[in-house]
C-alpha positions in Angstrom: 0.0 0.0 0.0 1.4 3.3 -1.0 1.9 6.2 1.4 -0.7 8.3 -0.4 -3.4 5.6 -0.2 -2.6 5.0 3.5 -2.8 8.7 4.1 -6.2 9.0 2.5 -7.5 5.9 4.4 -6.3 7.4 7.7 -7.9 10.7 6.8 -11.2 9.1 5.9 -11.1 7.1 9.2 -10.5 10.3 11.2 -13.3 12.2 9.5 -15.7 9.3 9.9 -14.8 9.1 13.6 -15.4 12.8 14.1 -18.7 12.9 12.1 -20.2 9.6 13.3 -21.8 10.9 16.6 -23.4 13.8 14.8 -24.6 11.6 12.0 -26.1 9.1 14.4 -27.9 11.9 16.3 -29.4 13.2 13.0 -30.6 9.7 12.0 -32.2 9.1 15.4 -34.0 12.5 15.3 -36.1 11.1 12.4 -36.9 7.9 14.2 -40.4 6.5 14.6 -39.4 4.7 17.8 -40.5 5.9 21.2 -37.1 5.4 22.6 -33.6 6.1 21.1 -32.7 3.3 18.8 -30.1 3.0 16.1 -30.7 2.2 13.4 -34.4 3.2 13.8 -37.3 1.0 12.6 -38.6 3.7 10.4 -38.5 7.5 9.8 -40.7 10.4 10.7 -40.4 14.1 11.6 -42.8 13.8 14.5 -40.1 14.3 17.1 -39.3 17.7 15.8 -42.9 18.8 16.5 -43.0 17.1 19.8 -39.7 18.6 20.9 -40.4 22.2 20.0 -43.9 22.1 21.5 -42.3 21.6 24.9 -41.9 24.8 26.9 -38.6 23.6 28.3 -37.0 23.6 24.9 -38.4 26.6 23.2 -38.1 28.8 26.3 -34.4 27.8 26.9 -33.7 28.2 23.1 -35.1 31.8 23.4 -32.8 32.4 26.4 -29.8 31.0 24.6 -30.6 33.2 21.5 -30.9 36.4 23.5 -27.8 35.6 25.5 -25.7 34.8 22.4 -26.9 38.0 20.7 -26.3 40.2 23.7 -22.8 38.7 24.3 -21.9 39.0 20.6 -23.0 42.6 20.4 -20.4 43.5 23.1 -17.7 41.0 22.2 -17.5 42.1 18.5 -16.7 45.8 19.0 -14.5 45.0 22.0 -12.7 42.3 20.0 -12.2 44.6 17.0 -10.8 47.3 19.2 -8.5 44.8 20.8 -7.3 43.5 17.4 -6.6 47.1 16.2 -4.6 47.8 19.4 -2.6 44.6 18.9 -1.9 45.4 15.3 -0.7 48.9 16.0 1.4 48.2 19.1 5.1 47.5 19.4 6.3 43.9 19.4 6.5 43.6 23.2 3.2 45.3 23.9 1.6 43.1 21.2 2.7 40.0 22.9 1.2 41.1 26.2 -2.1 42.2 24.6 -2.4 38.9 22.7 -1.8 37.0 25.9 -4.5 39.0 27.7 -7.1 38.6 24.9 -6.3 34.9 24.5 -6.5 34.2 28.2 -10.1 33.0 28.2 -9.0 30.1 25.9 -6.1 29.2 28.2 -7.9 29.5 31.6 -10.1 26.4 32.4 -13.8 27.1 32.1 -14.5 26.1 35.7 -11.9 28.7 36.9 -13.4 31.4 34.8 -17.0 30.5 35.8 -16.2 30.4 39.5 -14.3 33.7 39.3 -17.3 35.4 37.7 -19.6 33.8 40.2 -17.5 34.8 43.2 -17.1 38.3 41.8 -20.8 38.8 41.4 -21.4 37.6 44.9 -18.8 40.0 46.2 -20.5 43.0 44.6 -23.9 41.8 45.8 -25.3 40.8 42.5 -27.4 37.6 42.3 -28.6 38.3 38.7 -28.0 35.1 36.7 -28.6 36.7 33.3 -26.0 39.3 34.1 -23.5 36.7 35.1 -24.1 34.7 32.0 -23.8 37.7 29.8 -20.5 38.7 31.3 -19.1 35.2 31.1 -20.1 34.6 27.6 -18.8 38.0 26.5 -15.4 37.2 27.9 -15.1 33.7 26.3 -16.1 35.1 22.9 -13.5 37.8 22.8 -10.6 35.6 21.6 -12.5 34.4 18.6 -13.4 37.9 17.4 -9.8 39.1 18.0 -8.4 36.2 16.0 -10.6 36.5 13.0 -10.2 40.3 12.9 -6.4 40.0 13.2 -6.5 37.6 10.3 -8.1 40.3 8.2 -5.7 42.9 9.5 -2.7 40.8 8.6 -3.6 41.1 4.9 -4.2 44.9 5.1 -1.2 46.9 4.0 -0.4 49.8 6.4 0.3 52.1 3.4 -3.4 52.0 2.5 -4.3 53.8 5.7 -1.4 56.1 5.3 -2.5 57.0 1.8 -6.0 57.9 3.1 -4.4 60.1 5.9 -2.3 61.9 3.4 -5.4 62.9 1.5 -6.7 64.8 4.5 -8.8 62.1 6.2 -8.7 62.1 10.0 -8.2 58.9 12.0 -11.9 58.2 12.4 -12.5 58.7 8.7 -9.6 56.4 7.8 -11.1 53.7 10.0 -14.7 54.1 8.9 -14.2 54.4 5.2 -11.0 52.4 4.6 -10.1 50.0 7.4 -13.5 48.8 8.5 -14.7 47.8 5.0 -11.5 45.9 4.4 -11.6 43.9 7.6 -15.4 43.4 7.6 -15.0 39.7 6.5 -13.0 39.0 9.6 -15.5 40.8 11.8 -18.5 39.0 10.3 -16.7 35.6 10.7 -15.9 36.5 14.3 -19.5 37.5 15.0 -20.8 34.2 13.5 -18.3 32.1 15.5 -19.2 34.1 18.7 -22.9 33.5 18.3 -22.5 29.8 17.6 -20.1 29.3 20.5 -22.2 31.2 23.0 -25.4 29.4 21.9 -23.8 26.0 22.3 -21.8 26.7 25.4 -22.1 24.3 28.4 -19.0 24.5 30.5 -19.3 28.1 31.5 -23.1 28.3 31.7 -23.3 25.3 33.9 -22.0 27.2 36.9 -23.9 30.5 36.4 -27.5 29.6 35.5 -30.4 29.2 37.8 -33.8 27.6 37.4 -35.3 30.7 35.7 -32.5 31.0 33.1 -31.7 27.6 31.6 -29.8 27.7 28.4 -30.7 25.2 25.7 -27.7 22.9 26.0 -28.3 22.7 29.8 -32.0 22.1 29.3 -31.1 19.2 27.0 -28.7 17.8 29.7 -31.4 18.0 32.4 -34.0 16.4 30.1 -31.9 13.3 29.3 -31.5 12.6 33.0 -35.1 11.4 33.1 -36.1 10.9 29.5 -34.5 9.0 26.6 -36.6 9.7 23.6 -35.5 11.1 20.2 -36.8 14.6 20.9 -33.3 15.5 22.3 -31.8 14.3 19.0 -34.3 16.5 17.1 -33.2 19.5 19.1 -29.6 18.6 18.5 -30.2 18.2 14.8 -31.8 21.7 14.7 -28.8 23.2 16.4 -26.4 21.5 14.0 -28.4 22.7 11.0 -28.5 26.3 12.5 -24.7 26.3 12.9 -24.1 25.0 9.4 -26.5 27.6 7.9 -24.7 30.4 9.7 -21.3 29.1 8.6 -22.6 28.8 5.0 -24.0 32.3 4.9 -20.7 33.8 6.2 -18.8 31.6 3.7 -21.0 32.9 0.8 -20.8 36.5 2.0 -17.1 36.9 3.0 -15.4 33.5 2.5 -14.5 31.7 5.7 -11.7 29.8 4.0 -10.0 33.1 3.2 -10.3 34.3 6.8 -9.2 31.1 8.3 -6.3 30.7 6.0 
């Protein structure tokens, strides 16, 4: 067996191993069985209707959507500002800033969650939505910074200098020159931020209460006492939503160009 064939076989095995759990969940979501069974005895879309008719799921989905949107709306401008600061700083300052903005990816989720929980208690705040919003905003920053930096890396500095020599002030240079050119990275970062926040479990687990369950945690609580395909239907819906968002961003700005 040639090295090329062996490489392709190993790649195919790796891809199948990664995709298999999602594929199984998608197949089970269309099952006619009353319990999770693979392969199913037949196919139906009834579990999608059953799942989304339950208040637990549609209410938690609405909470997750609002939380992801609110966190994204803060993380995107903050991340863009951070990326611009990194881009225009000296080498040593750039390293420090990159470390600070990438810290949420390096710090364990449990440490970050407990830090925010303790901090909110210390300031006398017991507002779970506020804690969730703050935590999700923090964990989204690195993704926005990274995608924006990817766009900035392909932006020649002399373009901004040329605009400045024509009489444009710094705000005009940013608004009319820099922002349109880095918009693909910003949109990609916003899409990633929304998806990551919507699907987050590790951070949300320590900060929610009974009145603010996010959709992933509602699914976890549901499967403790139920084992029907409605959970697979919800999971399939989330997978499709993520793929649609990624496809839209790819068609609009080109994710492959942003991600290198």
